[in-house]
C-alpha positions in Angstrom: 6.6 -28.6 6.3 5.4 -25.6 8.3 3.3 -22.8 6.8 2.7 -19.4 8.3 -0.6 -17.9 7.4 -1.1 -14.1 7.7 -4.5 -12.4 7.7 -6.0 -9.0 8.5 -4.7 -7.0 5.6 -6.8 -4.7 3.5 -7.6 -1.2 2.4 -7.8 1.5 5.1 -7.9 5.3 5.1 -5.0 7.3 6.6 -5.3 7.5 10.3 -7.1 4.1 10.4 -6.1 0.8 12.1 -5.6 -2.8 11.1 -4.7 -5.9 13.1 -2.6 -8.5 11.3 -2.5 -12.1 12.6 0.0 -14.8 11.8 -0.4 -18.5 12.7 1.7 -21.5 12.1 0.1 -24.5 10.4 1.4 -26.9 13.1 3.1 -26.7 16.5 6.7 -25.4 16.4 9.0 -25.8 19.3 11.4 -23.2 20.5 10.6 -20.2 18.5 13.3 -17.7 19.3 12.0 -14.7 17.4 8.7 -13.7 15.8 8.8 -10.8 13.4 6.9 -8.8 10.9 8.5 -7.4 7.7 7.1 -5.3 5.0 8.0 -4.8 1.3 6.7 -1.9 -0.7 6.8 -2.0 -4.5 10.3 -1.5 -5.8 11.9 -1.6 -2.4 13.6 -4.2 -0.3 11.9 -6.2 2.4 12.6 -4.6 5.8 11.9 -5.4 9.4 8.9 -3.6 11.0 8.7 -5.2 14.5 9.9 -8.3 16.3 9.3 -10.0 19.6 11.7 -12.5 21.3 10.7 -15.6 23.2 11.3 -13.6 26.4 8.9 -10.8 25.2 11.5 -8.2 24.2 10.2 -6.1 21.4 11.9 -4.0 18.7 10.4 -1.6 16.2 11.5 0.3 13.2 11.7 4.0 13.9 9.0 4.7 11.3 6.4 2.7 13.2 7.3 3.3 16.9 4.4 4.5 19.0 1.9 3.4 16.2 2.5 -0.4 15.8 2.4 -3.0 18.6 3.6 -6.6 18.2 2.3 -9.2 20.6 2.0 -12.9 21.1 -1.3 -14.5 20.2 -3.3 -16.5 22.8 -2.6 -19.7 20.9 1.0 -21.0 20.8 2.7 -20.1 17.5 0.6 -17.0 16.8 1.6 -13.4 16.7 -0.3 -10.2 16.1 0.7 -6.7 14.7 -1.7 -3.9 15.8 -1.2 -1.0 13.4 -2.7 2.4 14.4 -2.6 5.8 12.8 -1.7 4.2 9.5 0.0 6.4 6.9 0.1 6.0 3.1 3.8 5.1 3.4 2.8 2.0 5.4 1.4 0.6 2.2 3.2 -2.7 1.5 2.9 -6.4 1.6 3.4 -7.6 5.2 5.1 -10.9 6.0 5.5 -12.7 9.2 8.6 -14.6 10.1 9.5 -17.2 12.8 13.1 -18.0 13.5 14.4 -20.9 15.5 17.5 -21.2 17.7 20.9 -21.3 16.0 19.2 -20.8 12.6 17.5 -24.2 13.0 14.6 -22.9 10.9 13.5 -19.6 9.3 9.8 -19.7 8.3 8.0 -17.1 6.2 4.4 -16.4 5.4 3.0 -15.7 2.0 2.3 -12.1 2.8 -0.8 -9.9 3.2 -1.4 -6.6 1.4 -2.0 -3.5 3.4 -3.0 -0.4 1.4 -3.4 3.0 3.1 -5.2 5.4 0.8 -8.1 7.9 0.9 
């Protein structure tokens, strides 16, 4: 059983920054896509950013030019750098790793990000 563990969430003022980390509990072969999702109260979970095995990134329009997704230095880790945070970014953030041909689809337990003055 693989567990994804997120860290780095917290309370930050508008305009501030946070860096989320996600690491797998054991080595995973052939990760095709690493992604971050968020879910605000009363809303559906939605994709924030993703990075493919080849390094291609995609971002939700609401976070472009503010958030950056990147591979971690250790295999099976991914970061989400969040700058110029806004109150509407408040949500639980989840990381997700997908394997080839839907071989696996792992989720973390989520980390709370609250943007408030």
